[in-house]
ChimeraX commands (.cxc) that place a marker at each C-alpha (Angstrom):
marker #1 position 24.39,-29.62,39.11 radius 0.5
marker #1 position 22.72,-32.45,40.99 radius 0.5
marker #1 position 23.29,-36.02,39.81 radius 0.5
marker #1 position 19.52,-36.44,39.64 radius 0.5
marker #1 position 19.14,-33.45,37.28 radius 0.5
marker #1 position 17.81,-34.87,34.03 radius 0.5
marker #1 position 16.86,-31.57,32.40 radius 0.5
marker #1 position 13.41,-30.31,31.49 radius 0.5
marker #1 position 12.18,-33.60,30.04 radius 0.5
marker #1 position 11.48,-32.38,26.52 radius 0.5
marker #1 position 10.59,-35.49,24.54 radius 0.5
marker #1 position 10.52,-34.28,20.93 radius 0.5
marker #1 position 13.54,-32.30,19.69 radius 0.5
marker #1 position 12.20,-28.87,18.70 radius 0.5
marker #1 position 14.01,-28.77,15.32 radius 0.5
marker #1 position 12.31,-32.06,14.41 radius 0.5
marker #1 position 8.96,-30.80,15.64 radius 0.5
marker #1 position 9.07,-27.58,13.59 radius 0.5
marker #1 position 10.87,-29.19,10.65 radius 0.5
marker #1 position 8.28,-31.97,10.54 radius 0.5
marker #1 position 5.43,-29.47,10.48 radius 0.5
marker #1 position 7.08,-27.43,7.71 radius 0.5
marker #1 position 7.73,-30.63,5.73 radius 0.5
marker #1 position 4.08,-31.67,6.20 radius 0.5
marker #1 position 2.96,-28.22,5.01 radius 0.5
marker #1 position 5.20,-28.56,1.94 radius 0.5
marker #1 position 3.62,-31.93,1.13 radius 0.5
marker #1 position 0.08,-30.71,1.73 radius 0.5
marker #1 position 0.55,-27.66,-0.47 radius 0.5
marker #1 position 1.72,-29.96,-3.28 radius 0.5
marker #1 position -1.29,-32.26,-2.83 radius 0.5
marker #1 position -3.94,-29.65,-2.09 radius 0.5
marker #1 position -2.67,-26.10,-2.71 radius 0.5
marker #1 position -4.42,-23.35,-0.78 radius 0.5
marker #1 position -2.89,-20.12,-2.08 radius 0.5
marker #1 position -3.56,-17.11,0.14 radius 0.5
marker #1 position -1.03,-14.60,-1.19 radius 0.5
marker #1 position 1.47,-14.05,-3.94 radius 0.5
marker #1 position 4.62,-16.07,-3.17 radius 0.5
marker #1 position 7.43,-13.82,-1.93 radius 0.5
marker #1 position 10.54,-15.95,-2.47 radius 0.5
marker #1 position 13.11,-13.18,-1.91 radius 0.5
marker #1 position 11.48,-11.94,1.30 radius 0.5
marker #1 position 10.99,-15.52,2.49 radius 0.5
marker #1 position 14.67,-16.28,1.91 radius 0.5
marker #1 position 15.69,-13.12,3.76 radius 0.5
marker #1 position 13.52,-14.13,6.75 radius 0.5
marker #1 position 15.02,-17.64,6.71 radius 0.5
marker #1 position 18.55,-16.21,6.70 radius 0.5
marker #1 position 17.74,-13.89,9.62 radius 0.5
marker #1 position 16.28,-16.90,11.46 radius 0.5
marker #1 position 19.43,-18.94,10.88 radius 0.5
marker #1 position 21.58,-16.06,12.09 radius 0.5
marker #1 position 19.52,-15.74,15.28 radius 0.5
marker #1 position 19.67,-19.49,15.91 radius 0.5
marker #1 position 23.43,-19.66,15.37 radius 0.5
marker #1 position 24.04,-16.61,17.58 radius 0.5
marker #1 position 21.98,-18.11,20.41 radius 0.5
marker #1 position 23.71,-21.49,20.07 radius 0.5
marker #1 position 27.14,-19.83,20.18 radius 0.5
marker #1 position 26.21,-17.89,23.32 radius 0.5
marker #1 position 24.92,-21.04,25.03 radius 0.5
marker #1 position 28.03,-23.03,24.15 radius 0.5
marker #1 position 30.28,-20.20,25.34 radius 0.5
marker #1 position 28.40,-20.22,28.65 radius 0.5
marker #1 position 29.10,-23.94,28.97 radius 0.5
marker #1 position 25.52,-25.13,28.71 radius 0.5
marker #1 position 24.18,-27.78,26.35 radius 0.5
marker #1 position 21.62,-26.27,23.94 radius 0.5
marker #1 position 19.66,-29.51,23.70 radius 0.5
marker #1 position 16.41,-29.13,25.68 radius 0.5
marker #1 position 16.54,-32.70,26.96 radius 0.5
marker #1 position 19.79,-32.06,28.85 radius 0.5
marker #1 position 20.43,-30.32,32.18 radius 0.5
marker #1 position 21.46,-26.67,32.06 radius 0.5
marker #1 position 24.81,-25.72,33.55 radius 0.5
marker #1 position 24.14,-21.98,33.47 radius 0.5
marker #1 position 21.32,-19.48,33.19 radius 0.5
marker #1 position 22.15,-17.68,29.95 radius 0.5
marker #1 position 21.12,-14.02,29.85 radius 0.5
marker #1 position 23.57,-12.60,27.30 radius 0.5
marker #1 position 23.40,-12.11,23.55 radius 0.5
marker #1 position 19.95,-12.69,22.07 radius 0.5
marker #1 position 18.76,-13.95,25.47 radius 0.5
marker #1 position 18.69,-10.28,26.57 radius 0.5
marker #1 position 15.70,-9.74,24.26 radius 0.5
marker #1 position 13.98,-13.14,24.19 radius 0.5
marker #1 position 13.94,-16.05,26.62 radius 0.5
marker #1 position 13.61,-18.35,23.59 radius 0.5
marker #1 position 15.65,-16.97,20.70 radius 0.5
marker #1 position 16.27,-20.39,19.17 radius 0.5
marker #1 position 12.56,-21.20,19.09 radius 0.5
marker #1 position 11.87,-17.70,17.79 radius 0.5
marker #1 position 14.37,-18.48,15.04 radius 0.5
marker #1 position 12.54,-21.73,14.24 radius 0.5
marker #1 position 9.25,-19.83,13.94 radius 0.5
marker #1 position 10.86,-17.18,11.75 radius 0.5
marker #1 position 12.28,-19.89,9.48 radius 0.5
marker #1 position 8.84,-21.50,9.20 radius 0.5
marker #1 position 7.36,-18.07,8.39 radius 0.5
marker #1 position 10.05,-17.62,5.74 radius 0.5
marker #1 position 8.87,-20.80,4.03 radius 0.5
marker #1 position 5.25,-19.66,4.30 radius 0.5
marker #1 position 6.20,-16.37,2.63 radius 0.5
marker #1 position 8.10,-18.18,-0.11 radius 0.5
marker #1 position 5.13,-20.42,-0.85 radius 0.5
marker #1 position 2.23,-17.97,-0.44 radius 0.5
marker #1 position 0.13,-20.94,0.71 radius 0.5
marker #1 position -2.11,-21.40,3.75 radius 0.5
marker #1 position -0.40,-24.67,4.70 radius 0.5
marker #1 position 2.81,-22.79,5.49 radius 0.5
marker #1 position 0.98,-20.49,7.90 radius 0.5
marker #1 position -0.77,-23.47,9.48 radius 0.5
marker #1 position 2.69,-24.93,10.12 radius 0.5
marker #1 position 3.83,-21.66,11.75 radius 0.5
marker #1 position 0.77,-21.55,14.03 radius 0.5
marker #1 position 1.00,-25.26,14.91 radius 0.5
marker #1 position 4.73,-24.85,15.64 radius 0.5
marker #1 position 4.01,-21.94,17.95 radius 0.5
marker #1 position 1.37,-23.89,19.86 radius 0.5
marker #1 position 3.41,-27.08,20.15 radius 0.5
marker #1 position 6.63,-25.30,21.14 radius 0.5
marker #1 position 4.70,-23.35,23.76 radius 0.5
marker #1 position 2.93,-26.38,25.27 radius 0.5
marker #1 position 5.37,-29.27,24.77 radius 0.5
marker #1 position 8.71,-27.51,25.10 radius 0.5
marker #1 position 8.67,-24.05,26.66 radius 0.5
marker #1 position 6.25,-24.92,29.47 radius 0.5
marker #1 position 8.54,-27.79,30.54 radius 0.5
marker #1 position 11.68,-25.69,30.18 radius 0.5
marker #1 position 10.27,-22.80,32.21 radius 0.5
marker #1 position 9.20,-25.10,35.05 radius 0.5
marker #1 position 12.64,-26.75,34.99 radius 0.5
marker #1 position 14.54,-23.44,34.94 radius 0.5
marker #1 position 12.44,-22.05,37.80 radius 0.5
marker #1 position 13.28,-25.12,39.90 radius 0.5
marker #1 position 16.94,-25.20,38.80 radius 0.5
marker #1 position 17.81,-21.50,39.13 radius 0.5
marker #1 position 15.10,-20.23,41.50 radius 0.5
marker #1 position 15.06,-16.46,42.15 radius 0.5
marker #1 position 17.66,-15.76,39.43 radius 0.5
marker #1 position 15.38,-17.28,36.79 radius 0.5
marker #1 position 12.30,-15.54,38.18 radius 0.5
marker #1 position 14.10,-12.17,37.96 radius 0.5
marker #1 position 15.17,-12.97,34.39 radius 0.5
marker #1 position 11.62,-14.05,33.54 radius 0.5
marker #1 position 10.22,-10.75,34.82 radius 0.5
marker #1 position 12.83,-8.77,32.87 radius 0.5
marker #1 position 12.77,-10.57,29.49 radius 0.5
marker #1 position 9.74,-11.54,27.41 radius 0.5
marker #1 position 9.12,-15.12,26.30 radius 0.5
marker #1 position 9.33,-14.33,22.58 radius 0.5
marker #1 position 10.36,-10.68,22.03 radius 0.5
marker link #1:1,2 radius 0.2
marker link #1:2,3 radius 0.2
marker link #1:3,4 radius 0.2
marker link #1:4,5 radius 0.2
marker link #1:5,6 radius 0.2
marker link #1:6,7 radius 0.2
marker link #1:7,8 radius 0.2
marker link #1:8,9 radius 0.2
marker link #1:9,10 radius 0.2
marker link #1:10,11 radius 0.2
marker link #1:11,12 radius 0.2
marker link #1:12,13 radius 0.2
marker link #1:13,14 radius 0.2
marker link #1:14,15 radius 0.2
marker link #1:15,16 radius 0.2
marker link #1:16,17 radius 0.2
marker link #1:17,18 radius 0.2
marker link #1:18,19 radius 0.2
marker link #1:19,20 radius 0.2
marker link #1:20,21 radius 0.2
marker link #1:21,22 radius 0.2
marker link #1:22,23 radius 0.2
marker link #1:23,24 radius 0.2
marker link #1:24,25 radius 0.2
marker link #1:25,26 radius 0.2
marker link #1:26,27 radius 0.2
marker link #1:27,28 radius 0.2
marker link #1:28,29 radius 0.2
marker link #1:29,30 radius 0.2
marker link #1:30,31 radius 0.2
marker link #1:31,32 radius 0.2
marker link #1:32,33 radius 0.2
marker link #1:33,34 radius 0.2
marker link #1:34,35 radius 0.2
marker link #1:35,36 radius 0.2
marker link #1:36,37 radius 0.2
marker link #1:37,38 radius 0.2
marker link #1:38,39 radius 0.2
marker link #1:39,40 radius 0.2
marker link #1:40,41 radius 0.2
marker link #1:41,42 radius 0.2
marker link #1:42,43 radius 0.2
marker link #1:43,44 radius 0.2
marker link #1:44,45 radius 0.2
marker link #1:45,46 radius 0.2
marker link #1:46,47 radius 0.2
marker link #1:47,48 radius 0.2
marker link #1:48,49 radius 0.2
marker link #1:49,50 radius 0.2
marker link #1:50,51 radius 0.2
marker link #1:51,52 radius 0.2
marker link #1:52,53 radius 0.2
marker link #1:53,54 radius 0.2
marker link #1:54,55 radius 0.2
marker link #1:55,56 radius 0.2
marker link #1:56,57 radius 0.2
marker link #1:57,58 radius 0.2
marker link #1:58,59 radius 0.2
marker link #1:59,60 radius 0.2
marker link #1:60,61 radius 0.2
marker link #1:61,62 radius 0.2
marker link #1:62,63 radius 0.2
marker link #1:63,64 radius 0.2
marker link #1:64,65 radius 0.2
marker link #1:65,66 radius 0.2
marker link #1:66,67 radius 0.2
marker link #1:67,68 radius 0.2
marker link #1:68,69 radius 0.2
marker link #1:69,70 radius 0.2
marker link #1:70,71 radius 0.2
marker link #1:71,72 radius 0.2
marker link #1:72,73 radius 0.2
marker link #1:73,74 radius 0.2
marker link #1:74,75 radius 0.2
marker link #1:75,76 radius 0.2
marker link #1:76,77 radius 0.2
marker link #1:77,78 radius 0.2
marker link #1:78,79 radius 0.2
marker link #1:79,80 radius 0.2
marker link #1:80,81 radius 0.2
marker link #1:81,82 radius 0.2
marker link #1:82,83 radius 0.2
marker link #1:83,84 radius 0.2
marker link #1:84,85 radius 0.2
marker link #1:85,86 radius 0.2
marker link #1:86,87 radius 0.2
marker link #1:87,88 radius 0.2
marker link #1:88,89 radius 0.2
marker link #1:89,90 radius 0.2
marker link #1:90,91 radius 0.2
marker link #1:91,92 radius 0.2
marker link #1:92,93 radius 0.2
marker link #1:93,94 radius 0.2
marker link #1:94,95 radius 0.2
marker link #1:95,96 radius 0.2
marker link #1:96,97 radius 0.2
marker link #1:97,98 radius 0.2
marker link #1:98,99 radius 0.2
marker link #1:99,100 radius 0.2
marker link #1:100,101 radius 0.2
marker link #1:101,102 radius 0.2
marker link #1:102,103 radius 0.2
marker link #1:103,104 radius 0.2
marker link #1:104,105 radius 0.2
marker link #1:105,106 radius 0.2
marker link #1:106,107 radius 0.2
marker link #1:107,108 radius 0.2
marker link #1:108,109 radius 0.2
marker link #1:109,110 radius 0.2
marker link #1:110,111 radius 0.2
marker link #1:111,112 radius 0.2
marker link #1:112,113 radius 0.2
marker link #1:113,114 radius 0.2
marker link #1:114,115 radius 0.2
marker link #1:115,116 radius 0.2
marker link #1:116,117 radius 0.2
marker link #1:117,118 radius 0.2
marker link #1:118,119 radius 0.2
marker link #1:119,120 radius 0.2
marker link #1:120,121 radius 0.2
marker link #1:121,122 radius 0.2
marker link #1:122,123 radius 0.2
marker link #1:123,124 radius 0.2
marker link #1:124,125 radius 0.2
marker link #1:125,126 radius 0.2
marker link #1:126,127 radius 0.2
marker link #1:127,128 radius 0.2
marker link #1:128,129 radius 0.2
marker link #1:129,130 radius 0.2
marker link #1:130,131 radius 0.2
marker link #1:131,132 radius 0.2
marker link #1:132,133 radius 0.2
marker link #1:133,134 radius 0.2
marker link #1:134,135 radius 0.2
marker link #1:135,136 radius 0.2
marker link #1:136,137 radius 0.2
marker link #1:137,138 radius 0.2
marker link #1:138,139 radius 0.2
marker link #1:139,140 radius 0.2
marker link #1:140,141 radius 0.2
marker link #1:141,142 radius 0.2
marker link #1:142,143 radius 0.2
marker link #1:143,144 radius 0.2
marker link #1:144,145 radius 0.2
marker link #1:145,146 radius 0.2
marker link #1:146,147 radius 0.2
marker link #1:147,148 radius 0.2
marker link #1:148,149 radius 0.2
marker link #1:149,150 radius 0.2
marker link #1:150,151 radius 0.2
marker link #1:151,152 radius 0.2
marker link #1:152,153 radius 0.2
view
């Protein structure tokens, strides 16, 4: 790894980005509820638990590969094992699933707005930077991985 390698330059930590949007949705639904469906607390909890499992699995695989999972740090390895065989962004997929779990639990439009906003912001502010960084850092190996594995699923 080059001494000048500062990582992809992600400025806002993705858990704070998604967590902040979910928290804002929670507050907005308390101030101005916009129910769109019957709340599904059990299903929402199940989706949140699946999301946490996916996130923890991906983190474990990254740590085992010797790379820092924080997107503001340089990558030591191109990780293609575990959940990275199915998604180039399993942690962010997990964040979106968790946000969807809250939306299901609440049955309110604000939760779904948070999911959509999270998707857009992760895509533009985080994943675009990471993909450019990984292409420069790992070259043909990353391009082959990118052709083989979808961004989300």
